[in-house]
N, CA, C and O atoms as CSV, one atom per row, in Angstrom:
chain,resi,resn,atom,element,x,y,z
A,1,UNK,N,N,-13.003,-9.716,-20.122
A,1,UNK,CA,C,-12.074,-10.531,-19.381
A,1,UNK,C,C,-11.827,-9.863,-18.028
A,1,UNK,O,O,-11.638,-8.648,-17.955
A,2,UNK,N,N,-11.829,-10.639,-16.989
A,2,UNK,CA,C,-11.627,-10.138,-15.646
A,2,UNK,C,C,-10.181,-10.407,-15.232
A,2,UNK,O,O,-9.690,-11.530,-15.346
A,3,UNK,N,N,-9.523,-9.387,-14.763
A,3,UNK,CA,C,-8.119,-9.547,-14.361
A,3,UNK,C,C,-7.997,-9.366,-12.858
A,3,UNK,O,O,-8.600,-8.467,-12.272
A,4,UNK,N,N,-7.220,-10.221,-12.256
A,4,UNK,CA,C,-6.950,-10.122,-10.831
A,4,UNK,C,C,-5.479,-9.781,-10.649
A,4,UNK,O,O,-4.622,-10.242,-11.402
A,5,UNK,N,N,-5.203,-8.972,-9.645
A,5,UNK,CA,C,-3.807,-8.643,-9.371
A,5,UNK,C,C,-3.457,-9.095,-7.965
A,5,UNK,O,O,-4.295,-9.091,-7.063
A,6,UNK,N,N,-2.247,-9.469,-7.807
A,6,UNK,CA,C,-1.725,-9.876,-6.524
A,6,UNK,C,C,-1.247,-8.627,-5.799
A,6,UNK,O,O,-0.515,-7.824,-6.377
A,7,UNK,N,N,-1.644,-8.448,-4.549
A,7,UNK,CA,C,-1.245,-7.262,-3.793
A,7,UNK,C,C,0.269,-7.179,-3.641
A,7,UNK,O,O,0.813,-6.090,-3.459
A,8,UNK,N,N,0.951,-8.315,-3.714
A,8,UNK,CA,C,2.403,-8.319,-3.577
A,8,UNK,C,C,3.112,-8.183,-4.919
A,8,UNK,O,O,4.340,-8.233,-4.990
A,9,UNK,N,N,2.330,-8.010,-5.979
A,9,UNK,CA,C,2.904,-7.873,-7.313
A,9,UNK,C,C,3.791,-6.629,-7.366
A,9,UNK,O,O,3.445,-5.587,-6.810
A,10,UNK,N,N,4.923,-6.750,-8.031
A,10,UNK,CA,C,5.855,-5.623,-8.116
A,10,UNK,C,C,5.250,-4.494,-8.934
A,10,UNK,O,O,4.571,-4.724,-9.934
A,11,UNK,N,N,5.506,-3.282,-8.495
A,11,UNK,CA,C,5.019,-2.120,-9.227
A,11,UNK,C,C,6.129,-1.585,-10.112
A,11,UNK,O,O,7.307,-1.866,-9.890
A,12,UNK,N,N,5.752,-0.829,-11.097
A,12,UNK,CA,C,6.737,-0.214,-11.989
A,12,UNK,C,C,7.454,0.904,-11.249
A,12,UNK,O,O,6.849,1.580,-10.417
A,13,UNK,N,N,8.738,1.110,-11.541
A,13,UNK,CA,C,9.463,2.201,-10.886
A,13,UNK,C,C,9.013,3.557,-11.424
A,13,UNK,O,O,8.506,3.660,-12.541
A,14,UNK,N,N,9.204,4.575,-10.622
A,14,UNK,CA,C,9.028,5.945,-11.086
A,14,UNK,C,C,10.327,6.329,-11.766
A,14,UNK,O,O,11.399,6.185,-11.179
A,15,UNK,N,N,10.248,6.820,-13.005
A,15,UNK,CA,C,11.454,7.130,-13.775
A,15,UNK,C,C,11.462,8.606,-14.146
A,15,UNK,O,O,10.513,9.121,-14.736
A,16,UNK,N,N,12.555,9.274,-13.787
A,16,UNK,CA,C,12.811,10.641,-14.239
A,16,UNK,C,C,13.835,10.487,-15.354
A,16,UNK,O,O,15.008,10.218,-15.098
A,17,UNK,N,N,13.384,10.658,-16.586
A,17,UNK,CA,C,14.216,10.383,-17.751
A,17,UNK,C,C,15.300,11.408,-18.000
A,17,UNK,O,O,15.247,12.529,-17.493
A,18,UNK,N,N,16.290,11.007,-18.791
A,18,UNK,CA,C,17.371,11.912,-19.200
A,18,UNK,C,C,16.751,13.112,-19.909
A,18,UNK,O,O,15.825,12.956,-20.705
A,19,UNK,N,N,17.254,14.290,-19.624
A,19,UNK,CA,C,16.735,15.505,-20.234
A,19,UNK,C,C,15.559,16.099,-19.481
A,19,UNK,O,O,15.099,17.189,-19.820
A,20,UNK,N,N,15.064,15.401,-18.461
A,20,UNK,CA,C,13.925,15.879,-17.672
A,20,UNK,C,C,14.444,16.519,-16.388
A,20,UNK,O,O,15.370,16.000,-15.764
A,21,UNK,N,N,13.843,17.657,-15.989
A,21,UNK,CA,C,14.204,18.306,-14.731
A,21,UNK,C,C,12.956,18.412,-13.873
A,21,UNK,O,O,11.931,18.929,-14.316
A,22,UNK,N,N,13.046,17.920,-12.645
A,22,UNK,CA,C,11.942,17.961,-11.698
A,22,UNK,C,C,12.358,18.820,-10.518
A,22,UNK,O,O,13.411,18.600,-9.920
A,23,UNK,N,N,11.529,19.798,-10.185
A,23,UNK,CA,C,11.781,20.634,-9.019
A,23,UNK,C,C,10.676,20.359,-8.011
A,23,UNK,O,O,9.497,20.564,-8.303
A,24,UNK,N,N,11.052,19.900,-6.836
A,24,UNK,CA,C,10.086,19.554,-5.798
A,24,UNK,C,C,10.452,18.237,-5.151
A,24,UNK,O,O,11.313,17.506,-5.641
A,25,UNK,N,N,9.791,17.941,-4.045
A,25,UNK,CA,C,10.080,16.719,-3.302
A,25,UNK,C,C,9.312,15.535,-3.881
A,25,UNK,O,O,8.200,15.688,-4.386
A,26,UNK,N,N,9.925,14.347,-3.800
A,26,UNK,CA,C,9.300,13.100,-4.259
A,26,UNK,C,C,9.241,12.136,-3.085
A,26,UNK,O,O,10.199,12.020,-2.320
A,27,UNK,N,N,8.099,11.435,-2.942
A,27,UNK,CA,C,7.980,10.422,-1.897
A,27,UNK,C,C,7.169,9.263,-2.451
A,27,UNK,O,O,6.063,9.454,-2.955
A,28,UNK,N,N,7.731,8.043,-2.353
A,28,UNK,CA,C,7.049,6.838,-2.816
A,28,UNK,C,C,7.511,5.650,-1.984
A,28,UNK,O,O,8.590,5.673,-1.392
A,29,UNK,N,N,6.687,4.621,-1.947
A,29,UNK,CA,C,7.047,3.390,-1.236
A,29,UNK,C,C,7.772,2.415,-2.151
A,29,UNK,O,O,8.061,1.287,-1.753
A,30,UNK,N,N,8.064,2.838,-3.363
A,30,UNK,CA,C,8.634,1.940,-4.361
A,30,UNK,C,C,9.995,2.445,-4.834
A,30,UNK,O,O,10.681,3.164,-4.108
A,31,UNK,N,N,10.380,2.071,-6.040
A,31,UNK,CA,C,11.677,2.436,-6.613
A,31,UNK,C,C,11.573,3.704,-7.445
A,31,UNK,O,O,10.605,3.907,-8.178
A,32,UNK,N,N,12.591,4.558,-7.320
A,32,UNK,CA,C,12.717,5.750,-8.160
A,32,UNK,C,C,14.029,5.632,-8.924
A,32,UNK,O,O,15.084,5.423,-8.326
A,33,UNK,N,N,13.963,5.767,-10.248
A,33,UNK,CA,C,15.161,5.794,-11.092
A,33,UNK,C,C,15.302,7.213,-11.627
A,33,UNK,O,O,14.378,7.750,-12.237
A,34,UNK,N,N,16.462,7.813,-11.394
A,34,UNK,CA,C,16.689,9.198,-11.805
A,34,UNK,C,C,17.812,9.224,-12.831
A,34,UNK,O,O,18.970,8.942,-12.522
A,35,UNK,N,N,17.443,9.569,-14.056
A,35,UNK,CA,C,18.414,9.697,-15.142
A,35,UNK,C,C,18.501,11.148,-15.592
A,35,UNK,O,O,19.359,11.513,-16.395
A,36,UNK,N,N,17.602,11.969,-15.063
A,36,UNK,CA,C,17.581,13.399,-15.347
A,36,UNK,C,C,18.086,14.172,-14.142
A,36,UNK,O,O,19.053,13.765,-13.497
A,37,UNK,N,N,17.427,15.302,-13.832
A,37,UNK,CA,C,17.879,16.217,-12.792
A,37,UNK,C,C,16.720,16.465,-11.828
A,37,UNK,O,O,15.641,16.883,-12.248
A,38,UNK,N,N,16.939,16.210,-10.539
A,38,UNK,CA,C,15.934,16.471,-9.510
A,38,UNK,C,C,16.499,17.489,-8.534
A,38,UNK,O,O,17.589,17.307,-7.991
A,39,UNK,N,N,15.744,18.566,-8.317
A,39,UNK,CA,C,16.087,19.552,-7.294
A,39,UNK,C,C,15.011,19.426,-6.223
A,39,UNK,O,O,13.900,19.930,-6.388
A,40,UNK,N,N,15.340,18.760,-5.138
A,40,UNK,CA,C,14.381,18.500,-4.072
A,40,UNK,C,C,14.749,17.222,-3.353
A,40,UNK,O,O,15.695,16.532,-3.731
A,41,UNK,N,N,13.999,16.913,-2.318
A,41,UNK,CA,C,14.263,15.728,-1.513
A,41,UNK,C,C,13.582,14.510,-2.124
A,41,UNK,O,O,12.474,14.607,-2.652
A,42,UNK,N,N,14.258,13.354,-2.047
A,42,UNK,CA,C,13.725,12.108,-2.607
A,42,UNK,C,C,13.656,11.073,-1.487
A,42,UNK,O,O,14.664,10.754,-0.857
A,43,UNK,N,N,12.442,10.551,-1.247
A,43,UNK,CA,C,12.231,9.505,-0.255
A,43,UNK,C,C,11.581,8.326,-0.964
A,43,UNK,O,O,10.521,8.472,-1.572
A,44,UNK,N,N,12.217,7.150,-0.887
A,44,UNK,CA,C,11.702,5.972,-1.581
A,44,UNK,C,C,12.290,4.712,-0.971
A,44,UNK,O,O,13.254,4.766,-0.207
A,45,UNK,N,N,11.698,3.575,-1.319
A,45,UNK,CA,C,12.251,2.282,-0.906
A,45,UNK,C,C,13.653,2.113,-1.492
A,45,UNK,O,O,14.607,1.815,-0.773
A,46,UNK,N,N,13.765,2.307,-2.812
A,46,UNK,CA,C,15.041,2.206,-3.510
A,46,UNK,C,C,15.206,3.424,-4.398
A,46,UNK,O,O,14.291,3.794,-5.133
A,47,UNK,N,N,16.376,4.048,-4.331
A,47,UNK,CA,C,16.692,5.189,-5.195
A,47,UNK,C,C,17.882,4.799,-6.060
A,47,UNK,O,O,18.934,4.403,-5.557
A,48,UNK,N,N,17.694,4.919,-7.382
A,48,UNK,CA,C,18.759,4.668,-8.347
A,48,UNK,C,C,19.047,5.989,-9.039
A,48,UNK,O,O,18.177,6.546,-9.708
A,49,UNK,N,N,20.265,6.494,-8.880
A,49,UNK,CA,C,20.683,7.700,-9.594
A,49,UNK,C,C,21.616,7.229,-10.700
A,49,UNK,O,O,22.749,6.822,-10.441
A,50,UNK,N,N,21.126,7.287,-11.941
A,50,UNK,CA,C,21.865,6.784,-13.093
A,50,UNK,C,C,23.071,7.638,-13.431
A,50,UNK,O,O,23.268,8.708,-12.854
A,51,UNK,N,N,23.881,7.160,-14.376
A,51,UNK,CA,C,25.129,7.850,-14.748
A,51,UNK,C,C,24.936,9.305,-15.118
A,51,UNK,O,O,25.757,10.141,-14.742
A,52,UNK,N,N,23.886,9.635,-15.837
A,52,UNK,CA,C,23.635,11.026,-16.206
A,52,UNK,C,C,22.721,11.729,-15.232
A,52,UNK,O,O,22.386,12.898,-15.426
A,53,UNK,N,N,22.309,11.029,-14.176
A,53,UNK,CA,C,21.353,11.579,-13.222
A,53,UNK,C,C,22.006,12.441,-12.162
A,53,UNK,O,O,23.175,12.265,-11.819
A,54,UNK,N,N,21.213,13.388,-11.648
A,54,UNK,CA,C,21.710,14.276,-10.596
A,54,UNK,C,C,20.570,14.619,-9.651
A,54,UNK,O,O,19.459,14.926,-10.083
A,55,UNK,N,N,20.858,14.562,-8.353
A,55,UNK,CA,C,19.914,14.997,-7.331
A,55,UNK,C,C,20.593,16.075,-6.509
A,55,UNK,O,O,21.705,15.894,-6.012
A,56,UNK,N,N,19.901,17.208,-6.373
A,56,UNK,CA,C,20.343,18.274,-5.482
A,56,UNK,C,C,19.301,18.315,-4.370
A,56,UNK,O,O,18.229,18.896,-4.537
A,57,UNK,N,N,19.617,17.702,-3.243
A,57,UNK,CA,C,18.670,17.586,-2.139
A,57,UNK,C,C,18.983,16.358,-1.311
A,57,UNK,O,O,19.987,15.681,-1.532
A,58,UNK,N,N,18.115,16.080,-0.360
A,58,UNK,CA,C,18.296,14.957,0.567
A,58,UNK,C,C,17.691,13.683,-0.023
A,58,UNK,O,O,16.615,13.714,-0.621
A,59,UNK,N,N,18.403,12.549,0.154
A,59,UNK,CA,C,17.882,11.239,-0.244
A,59,UNK,C,C,17.701,10.399,1.017
A,59,UNK,O,O,18.613,10.271,1.833
A,60,UNK,N,N,16.495,9.825,1.159
A,60,UNK,CA,C,16.204,8.903,2.250
A,60,UNK,C,C,15.651,7.633,1.619
A,60,UNK,O,O,14.643,7.676,0.913
A,61,UNK,N,N,16.311,6.497,1.872
A,61,UNK,CA,C,15.899,5.254,1.216
A,61,UNK,C,C,16.403,4.048,1.991
A,61,UNK,O,O,17.311,4.149,2.816
A,62,UNK,N,N,15.793,2.909,1.706
A,62,UNK,CA,C,16.330,1.659,2.224
A,62,UNK,C,C,17.619,1.332,1.481
A,62,UNK,O,O,18.621,0.964,2.094
A,63,UNK,N,N,17.586,1.471,0.138
A,63,UNK,CA,C,18.752,1.150,-0.683
A,63,UNK,C,C,19.016,2.270,-1.679
A,63,UNK,O,O,18.095,2.770,-2.325
A,64,UNK,N,N,20.281,2.660,-1.797
A,64,UNK,CA,C,20.721,3.667,-2.765
A,64,UNK,C,C,21.712,3.026,-3.728
A,64,UNK,O,O,22.665,2.371,-3.308
A,65,UNK,N,N,21.477,3.223,-5.029
A,65,UNK,CA,C,22.426,2.849,-6.075
A,65,UNK,C,C,22.870,4.153,-6.720
A,65,UNK,O,O,22.084,4.799,-7.413
A,66,UNK,N,N,24.119,4.548,-6.500
A,66,UNK,CA,C,24.610,5.830,-7.004
A,66,UNK,C,C,25.621,5.610,-8.123
A,66,UNK,O,O,26.742,5.156,-7.894
A,67,UNK,N,N,25.192,5.946,-9.342
A,67,UNK,CA,C,26.058,5.919,-10.523
A,67,UNK,C,C,26.352,7.344,-10.974
A,67,UNK,O,O,27.361,7.587,-11.637
A,68,UNK,N,N,25.485,8.284,-10.622
A,68,UNK,CA,C,25.570,9.671,-11.074
A,68,UNK,C,C,26.039,10.602,-9.972
A,68,UNK,O,O,27.046,10.342,-9.313
A,69,UNK,N,N,25.292,11.705,-9.772
A,69,UNK,CA,C,25.707,12.756,-8.844
A,69,UNK,C,C,24.640,13.005,-7.789
A,69,UNK,O,O,23.458,13.136,-8.105
A,70,UNK,N,N,25.068,13.068,-6.532
A,70,UNK,CA,C,24.199,13.450,-5.422
A,70,UNK,C,C,24.857,14.611,-4.706
A,70,UNK,O,O,25.949,14.482,-4.153
A,71,UNK,N,N,24.174,15.750,-4.724
A,71,UNK,CA,C,24.661,16.953,-4.055
A,71,UNK,C,C,23.745,17.206,-2.870
A,71,UNK,O,O,22.797,17.986,-2.955
A,72,UNK,N,N,24.041,16.537,-1.767
A,72,UNK,CA,C,23.217,16.643,-0.571
A,72,UNK,C,C,23.393,15.411,0.285
A,72,UNK,O,O,24.082,14.472,-0.113
A,73,UNK,N,N,22.777,15.400,1.465
A,73,UNK,CA,C,22.930,14.271,2.380
A,73,UNK,C,C,22.061,13.087,1.975
A,73,UNK,O,O,21.071,13.242,1.260
A,74,UNK,N,N,22.449,11.896,2.445
A,74,UNK,CA,C,21.659,10.684,2.222
A,74,UNK,C,C,21.638,9.868,3.506
A,74,UNK,O,O,22.661,9.701,4.171
A,75,UNK,N,N,20.454,9.362,3.845
A,75,UNK,CA,C,20.291,8.456,4.976
A,75,UNK,C,C,19.690,7.175,4.422
A,75,UNK,O,O,18.543,7.160,3.977
A,76,UNK,N,N,20.476,6.091,4.452
A,76,UNK,CA,C,20.072,4.834,3.817
A,76,UNK,C,C,20.472,3.653,4.693
A,76,UNK,O,O,21.304,3.778,5.592
A,77,UNK,N,N,19.863,2.508,4.413
A,77,UNK,CA,C,20.318,1.276,5.055
A,77,UNK,C,C,21.541,0.741,4.324
A,77,UNK,O,O,22.554,0.414,4.944
A,78,UNK,N,N,21.437,0.652,2.980
A,78,UNK,CA,C,22.534,0.139,2.163
A,78,UNK,C,C,22.844,1.128,1.053
A,78,UNK,O,O,21.954,1.527,0.302
A,79,UNK,N,N,24.114,1.525,0.952
A,79,UNK,CA,C,24.565,2.418,-0.115
A,79,UNK,C,C,25.486,1.642,-1.043
A,79,UNK,O,O,26.462,1.034,-0.605
A,80,UNK,N,N,25.163,1.671,-2.331
A,80,UNK,CA,C,25.983,1.046,-3.367
A,80,UNK,C,C,26.511,2.168,-4.250
A,80,UNK,O,O,25.747,2.801,-4.978
A,81,UNK,N,N,27.811,2.413,-4.186
A,81,UNK,CA,C,28.428,3.521,-4.906
A,81,UNK,C,C,29.292,2.925,-6.017
A,81,UNK,O,O,30.150,2.081,-5.761
A,82,UNK,N,N,29.056,3.372,-7.258
A,82,UNK,CA,C,29.717,2.780,-8.419
A,82,UNK,C,C,30.722,3.737,-9.051
A,82,UNK,O,O,30.759,4.922,-8.719
A,83,UNK,N,N,31.536,3.211,-9.964
A,83,UNK,CA,C,32.561,3.998,-10.657
A,83,UNK,C,C,31.989,5.299,-11.189
A,83,UNK,O,O,30.874,5.339,-11.710
A,84,UNK,N,N,32.762,6.355,-11.050
A,84,UNK,CA,C,32.449,7.693,-11.547
A,84,UNK,C,C,31.314,8.389,-10.809
A,84,UNK,O,O,30.915,9.483,-11.207
A,85,UNK,N,N,30.776,7.788,-9.739
A,85,UNK,CA,C,29.746,8.455,-8.944
A,85,UNK,C,C,30.359,9.652,-8.225
A,85,UNK,O,O,31.540,9.647,-7.878
A,86,UNK,N,N,29.543,10.668,-8.010
A,86,UNK,CA,C,29.977,11.884,-7.323
A,86,UNK,C,C,29.001,12.158,-6.180
A,86,UNK,O,O,27.789,12.014,-6.345
A,87,UNK,N,N,29.530,12.552,-5.025
A,87,UNK,CA,C,28.651,12.905,-3.914
A,87,UNK,C,C,29.314,13.915,-3.011
A,87,UNK,O,O,30.498,13.807,-2.691
A,88,UNK,N,N,28.526,14.912,-2.598
A,88,UNK,CA,C,28.921,15.836,-1.545
A,88,UNK,C,C,27.838,15.764,-0.477
A,88,UNK,O,O,26.702,15.401,-0.780
A,89,UNK,N,N,28.162,16.097,0.749
A,89,UNK,CA,C,27.193,16.005,1.839
A,89,UNK,C,C,27.611,14.918,2.808
A,89,UNK,O,O,28.782,14.540,2.858
A,90,UNK,N,N,26.661,14.414,3.576
A,90,UNK,CA,C,26.922,13.346,4.539
A,90,UNK,C,C,26.163,12.096,4.118
A,90,UNK,O,O,24.960,12.153,3.865
A,91,UNK,N,N,26.860,10.974,4.042
A,91,UNK,CA,C,26.241,9.689,3.723
A,91,UNK,C,C,26.141,8.884,5.013
A,91,UNK,O,O,27.152,8.427,5.545
A,92,UNK,N,N,24.910,8.710,5.517
A,92,UNK,CA,C,24.654,7.916,6.721
A,92,UNK,C,C,24.138,6.554,6.277
A,92,UNK,O,O,23.161,6.485,5.531
A,93,UNK,N,N,24.770,5.470,6.718
A,93,UNK,CA,C,24.493,4.135,6.181
A,93,UNK,C,C,24.686,3.066,7.253
A,93,UNK,O,O,25.339,3.302,8.269
A,94,UNK,N,N,24.107,1.881,7.012
A,94,UNK,CA,C,24.418,0.684,7.789
A,94,UNK,C,C,25.423,-0.166,7.028
A,94,UNK,O,O,26.377,-0.680,7.612
A,95,UNK,N,N,25.209,-0.316,5.712
A,95,UNK,CA,C,26.096,-1.106,4.858
A,95,UNK,C,C,26.539,-0.241,3.694
A,95,UNK,O,O,25.720,0.424,3.060
A,96,UNK,N,N,27.852,-0.247,3.409
A,96,UNK,CA,C,28.412,0.578,2.336
A,96,UNK,C,C,29.213,-0.300,1.389
A,96,UNK,O,O,30.113,-1.025,1.812
A,97,UNK,N,N,28.878,-0.230,0.095
A,97,UNK,CA,C,29.598,-0.962,-0.949
A,97,UNK,C,C,30.106,0.048,-1.968
A,97,UNK,O,O,29.320,0.805,-2.537
A,98,UNK,N,N,31.419,0.064,-2.202
A,98,UNK,CA,C,32.013,0.986,-3.171
A,98,UNK,C,C,32.740,0.168,-4.225
A,98,UNK,O,O,33.559,-0.693,-3.904
A,99,UNK,N,N,32.428,0.448,-5.500
A,99,UNK,CA,C,33.029,-0.264,-6.621
A,99,UNK,C,C,33.737,0.732,-7.520
A,99,UNK,O,O,33.114,1.683,-7.992
A,100,UNK,N,N,35.030,0.534,-7.769
A,100,UNK,CA,C,35.763,1.386,-8.709
A,100,UNK,C,C,36.128,2.744,-8.138
A,100,UNK,O,O,36.019,2.984,-6.936
A,101,UNK,N,N,36.565,3.631,-9.031
A,101,UNK,CA,C,36.967,4.986,-8.649
A,101,UNK,C,C,35.737,5.871,-8.558
A,101,UNK,O,O,34.930,5.927,-9.486
A,102,UNK,N,N,35.599,6.559,-7.438
A,102,UNK,CA,C,34.451,7.436,-7.240
A,102,UNK,C,C,34.924,8.829,-6.888
A,102,UNK,O,O,36.087,9.034,-6.539
A,103,UNK,N,N,34.027,9.771,-6.980
A,103,UNK,CA,C,34.325,11.149,-6.613
A,103,UNK,C,C,33.605,11.527,-5.335
A,103,UNK,O,O,32.902,12.537,-5.285
A,104,UNK,N,N,33.780,10.715,-4.299
A,104,UNK,CA,C,33.114,11.009,-3.035
A,104,UNK,C,C,33.864,12.105,-2.300
A,104,UNK,O,O,35.037,11.953,-1.960
A,105,UNK,N,N,33.179,13.202,-2.062
A,105,UNK,CA,C,33.716,14.291,-1.255
A,105,UNK,C,C,32.728,14.540,-0.132
A,105,UNK,O,O,32.295,15.666,0.112
A,106,UNK,N,N,32.386,13.450,0.543
A,106,UNK,CA,C,31.353,13.537,1.562
A,106,UNK,C,C,31.858,12.945,2.871
A,106,UNK,O,O,32.878,12.257,2.921
A,107,UNK,N,N,31.114,13.234,3.913
A,107,UNK,CA,C,31.387,12.644,5.212
A,107,UNK,C,C,30.656,11.306,5.263
A,107,UNK,O,O,29.474,11.231,4.928
A,108,UNK,N,N,31.353,10.251,5.681
A,108,UNK,CA,C,30.737,8.936,5.836
A,108,UNK,C,C,30.411,8.721,7.307
A,108,UNK,O,O,31.270,8.895,8.172
A,109,UNK,N,N,29.164,8.343,7.588
A,109,UNK,CA,C,28.731,8.149,8.968
A,109,UNK,C,C,27.975,6.830,9.086
A,109,UNK,O,O,26.860,6.701,8.580
A,110,UNK,N,N,28.588,5.846,9.759
A,110,UNK,CA,C,27.912,4.561,9.966
A,110,UNK,C,C,26.790,4.782,10.974
A,110,UNK,O,O,27.012,5.301,12.068
A,111,UNK,N,N,25.583,4.380,10.588
A,111,UNK,CA,C,24.405,4.617,11.418
A,111,UNK,C,C,24.349,3.662,12.604
A,111,UNK,O,O,24.762,2.506,12.515
A,112,UNK,N,N,23.830,4.173,13.712
A,112,UNK,CA,C,23.626,3.368,14.907
A,112,UNK,C,C,22.157,3.374,15.320
A,112,UNK,O,O,21.767,2.667,16.249
A,113,UNK,N,N,21.337,4.178,14.623
A,113,UNK,CA,C,19.906,4.243,14.916
A,113,UNK,C,C,19.178,3.089,14.238
A,113,UNK,O,O,19.824,2.189,13.702
A,114,UNK,N,N,17.849,3.095,14.251
A,114,UNK,CA,C,17.112,1.997,13.612
A,114,UNK,C,C,17.071,2.167,12.101
A,114,UNK,O,O,17.180,3.278,11.583
A,115,UNK,N,N,16.915,1.054,11.408
A,115,UNK,CA,C,16.920,1.048,9.942
A,115,UNK,C,C,15.667,1.689,9.370
A,115,UNK,O,O,14.599,1.659,9.983
A,116,UNK,N,N,15.816,2.278,8.168
A,116,UNK,CA,C,14.670,2.799,7.422
A,116,UNK,C,C,13.791,1.635,7.015
A,116,UNK,O,O,14.288,0.541,6.745
A,117,UNK,N,N,12.499,1.861,6.969
A,117,UNK,CA,C,11.570,0.811,6.526
A,117,UNK,C,C,10.868,1.237,5.284
A,117,UNK,O,O,10.045,0.492,4.753
């Protein structure tokens, strides 16, 4: 059987599972879901840091969904911060959405430069 794929077909996200620790930088054009622990910089189209997830390093993304912990700066177009999220560092954003009680101990900086692609 011959299978054809559409170039615009969605790809599977990269997942760092709970209990997994990754040391080093990550870079992808797609989505990264972090439920474990990453020590290093993360660059992706979309970064999701789950409730048990933690990143120690810089995050650069078009969209950030923060449910867990980010210990470092983030430069994003849209930041979505959810209940019980924790962050230290500087959050540079164009659009910021905060839901519920968060543990933000970071500097908020509305971006004036061009958007991440």
